[in-house]
C-alpha positions in Angstrom: 169.1 294.4 43.0 165.5 294.0 44.2 164.2 290.4 44.2 160.5 289.5 44.3 159.1 287.2 47.0 159.1 283.6 45.7 156.3 282.9 48.2 154.0 285.1 46.2 151.9 282.7 44.1 152.5 284.6 40.8 156.3 285.0 41.4 156.6 281.3 42.4 154.9 280.3 39.1 157.1 282.6 37.1 160.3 281.3 38.6 159.6 277.6 38.7 157.0 277.2 36.0 158.7 278.7 32.9 158.9 276.2 30.1 162.1 277.9 28.8 163.9 277.5 32.1 163.0 274.0 33.1 166.4 273.4 34.7 165.2 275.5 37.7 162.2 273.2 38.4 164.2 270.1 37.7 166.8 271.1 40.3 164.1 271.9 42.9 162.3 268.6 42.4 165.5 266.5 42.5 166.5 268.2 45.7 163.2 268.0 47.5 162.5 264.3 46.5 166.2 263.3 46.9 166.2 261.8 43.5 169.6 260.2 42.6 170.9 257.7 40.1 168.2 256.3 37.9 165.5 258.3 39.7 167.1 261.6 38.8 164.8 263.8 36.7 166.6 264.7 33.5 163.7 266.2 31.5 160.4 267.7 32.3 157.2 268.7 30.5 155.5 271.5 32.3 151.8 270.8 31.9 150.6 274.3 32.7 153.4 276.6 31.4 153.8 280.1 32.9 151.9 282.9 31.3 150.8 286.3 32.5 147.1 286.2 33.5 144.8 289.1 33.1 144.0 290.5 36.5 140.1 290.4 36.1 140.5 286.6 35.5 143.2 286.0 38.1 140.9 284.4 40.6 140.1 281.7 38.1 143.8 281.1 37.2 145.5 278.1 38.6 148.9 279.3 39.9 150.3 276.0 41.1 152.8 274.0 39.0 152.2 270.6 37.3 154.9 268.8 35.4 155.7 265.3 34.0 159.1 263.7 33.9 160.8 261.3 31.4 159.0 258.3 33.1 155.6 260.0 32.8 155.4 260.5 36.6 153.4 263.6 37.5 154.4 266.3 40.0 152.1 268.9 41.6 154.0 271.7 43.3 151.9 274.3 45.3 153.1 277.3 47.2 150.7 278.0 49.9 151.2 281.3 51.8 148.1 281.3 54.0 146.7 278.6 56.3 143.2 278.0 55.0 142.7 274.9 57.1 142.2 271.3 55.7 145.3 271.7 53.4 145.9 267.9 53.8 142.5 267.2 52.3 143.2 269.7 49.5 146.5 267.9 48.7 144.7 264.6 48.6 142.0 266.0 46.3 144.5 267.6 43.9 146.6 264.4 43.8 143.7 262.0 43.2 142.2 264.3 40.6 145.5 264.3 38.7 145.8 260.5 39.0 142.3 259.9 37.7 142.7 262.4 34.9 145.4 260.2 33.3 142.8 257.8 31.9 139.8 258.1 29.7 137.0 255.6 29.8 138.6 253.2 27.3 142.0 252.9 29.0 143.1 250.3 31.6 144.5 251.0 35.1 147.9 249.7 34.2 148.5 252.9 32.3 148.3 255.0 35.5 151.6 256.6 36.6 152.7 257.9 40.0 151.8 261.3 41.2 153.9 263.3 43.6 152.4 266.2 45.6 154.7 268.8 47.0 153.3 271.5 49.3 155.6 274.4 50.2 153.9 276.1 53.1 154.4 279.5 54.8 152.8 278.1 58.0 153.2 275.2 60.3 151.1 272.2 59.4 152.5 269.5 61.8 153.7 269.5 65.3 157.5 269.5 65.7 159.0 266.1 66.3 161.3 265.7 69.3 163.6 262.7 69.2 165.7 261.8 72.2 165.1 265.3 73.6 166.7 266.8 70.4 165.0 269.0 67.8 165.2 267.4 64.3 167.2 269.7 62.1 165.2 268.5 59.1 161.8 268.9 60.8 160.8 271.4 58.2 160.4 268.7 55.5 158.2 265.6 55.9 157.5 262.8 53.4 154.2 260.8 53.6 153.7 257.4 52.0 151.1 254.7 52.0 152.6 251.9 54.1 151.6 248.4 55.2 150.8 249.0 58.9 152.3 245.7 59.9 155.5 245.5 57.7 155.9 249.2 57.1 156.6 248.3 53.4 155.5 250.7 50.7 153.5 248.3 48.6 151.1 250.9 47.2 153.4 253.4 45.5 151.4 255.6 43.2 150.9 258.5 45.7 153.6 260.4 47.6 153.2 263.6 49.5 156.0 266.0 50.7 155.4 269.1 52.8 157.9 271.8 53.5 157.1 274.1 56.4 159.1 277.3 55.8 158.7 278.7 59.3 160.6 275.6 60.7 163.6 276.3 58.4 166.1 278.1 60.6 169.4 277.9 58.7 171.5 281.0 57.9 173.5 281.5 54.7 176.6 280.1 56.3 174.8 276.9 57.2 173.5 275.9 53.8 175.1 272.5 53.1 172.9 271.0 50.5 171.1 272.0 47.3 167.8 271.5 49.2 169.0 273.9 51.9 169.8 276.5 49.2 166.4 276.2 47.5 164.5 276.5 50.7 166.6 279.5 51.8 166.0 281.1 48.4 162.2 280.6 48.6 162.0 281.9 52.1 164.5 284.8 52.0 165.1 286.0 48.4 162.9 289.0 48.9 165.2 290.3 51.7 168.4 290.0 49.6 170.0 292.8 47.6 172.6 290.6 45.7 173.2 287.0 44.8 175.0 285.4 47.8 178.4 283.9 47.2 177.0 280.4 48.1 174.9 280.5 44.9 177.3 282.0 42.3 178.8 278.8 41.0 175.4 277.0 40.6 173.9 277.7 37.2 170.3 276.9 38.1 170.4 279.3 41.1 171.9 282.1 39.1 169.1 281.7 36.6 166.5 281.7 39.4 167.9 284.9 40.8 167.8 286.5 37.3 164.2 285.6 37.0 163.4 286.9 40.5 165.1 290.2 39.8 162.2 292.8 39.4 164.3 294.8 36.9 163.8 291.9 34.5 160.0 292.0 34.8 157.7 293.9 32.4 154.9 296.2 33.5 152.1 293.6 33.2 154.1 291.1 35.4 154.7 293.7 38.1 151.0 294.6 38.0 149.9 291.0 38.6 152.6 290.5 41.2 151.5 293.6 43.1 147.8 292.5 42.8 148.5 289.1 44.3 150.6 290.7 47.0 147.8 293.2 47.9 145.2 290.4 48.1 147.5 288.4 50.4 147.9 291.5 52.7 144.1 292.1 52.6 143.5 288.5 53.6 146.0 288.6 56.4 144.4 291.9 57.8 140.9 290.5 57.5 142.0 287.4 59.4 143.7 289.5 62.1 140.6 291.7 62.4 138.4 288.7 62.7 140.6 287.2 65.4 140.7 290.4 67.4 136.9 290.7 67.2 136.7 287.1 68.3 139.0 287.8 71.3 136.9 290.8 72.3 133.7 288.9 71.9 135.1 286.0 73.9 136.1 288.4 76.7 132.7 290.0 76.7 131.0 286.6 76.7 133.2 285.4 79.6 132.4 288.5 81.7 128.7 288.1 81.1 128.9 284.4 82.0 130.8 285.2 85.1 128.2 287.8 86.1 125.4 285.2 85.6 127.3 282.6 87.6 127.9 285.1 90.4 124.3 286.2 90.5 123.2 282.5 90.6 125.5 282.0 93.6 124.0 285.0 95.4 120.5 283.9 94.7 121.3 280.4 96.2 122.7 282.2 99.3 119.6 284.4 99.6 117.3 281.4 99.3 119.1 279.8 102.3 118.6 282.9 104.4 114.9 283.5 103.7 113.9 281.5 106.8 116.2 283.3 109.2 116.5 286.9 108.0 114.2 289.7 106.7 114.3 290.9 103.0 116.3 294.1 103.8 119.0 292.3 105.7 119.3 289.6 103.0 119.6 292.3 100.3 122.3 294.0 102.4 124.3 290.9 103.0 124.1 289.6 99.3 124.1 292.8 97.4 120.9 291.7 95.6 118.1 294.1 94.8 115.4 294.0 97.5 112.8 293.4 94.9 114.7 290.4 93.7 114.8 289.1 97.3 111.1 289.8 97.7 110.3 287.8 94.5 112.4 284.9 95.9 110.3 284.9 99.1 107.1 284.8 97.1 108.3 281.8 95.1 
């Protein structure tokens, strides 16, 4: 078997955004948000169902996932492969925009429902937390709420943000204890697998996810869009790498030039101090400055 990379924007949307396979997204959301009991999501409406975009229009296609549960709470799930900076501001923007969009001009604020933002990131967004000199095993996932600074109570509840940093997830197959562990491992590593691991075989939603991720089940148009997104990701990475390398070289050149200017300034200061006691030729010999430069210093 050859599985696609779920971190690819298009593949992520196909796996988790299919209206006919909502149990996959329901399982993912319940695991990430730790929903249990009455909070458990039992039904979802996917607000932007999966469809194959035409490549010329791909840049204008929203590839994230938006869904609404049985309580009309809204969920935004975004897979972000590249660090484009200011992702925290983008998450605030997306969430507030979805919140405001719930009302038209004639409705009242009591009709507004909670919005959850989930960012699954293929880069590190926050510094690792070290507690009692021990690395937190769950440092890859962080939940952000609006809290009362004094009481630490969550009194404003309509916004919640959860970020998953895939690079901080270090567990191997044998260490996957929870449904969340299994989903994060799937998203991070499915592209490297050649068969469905035994740890997943008894879980229906995972079996379905692996079936969707199997490239043999994709049609020609889907493969074309997947490869197009993948190529753009590689081009962006190479462009960033080239820019960084050029920046390093330019920085070195600027550093050398600055050091040369600083050195020349120090030699000129020394030469100025010697003008009253030595001739121009001797000063030039001692400092390494051009004799014309020394002569000009004496004229000044």
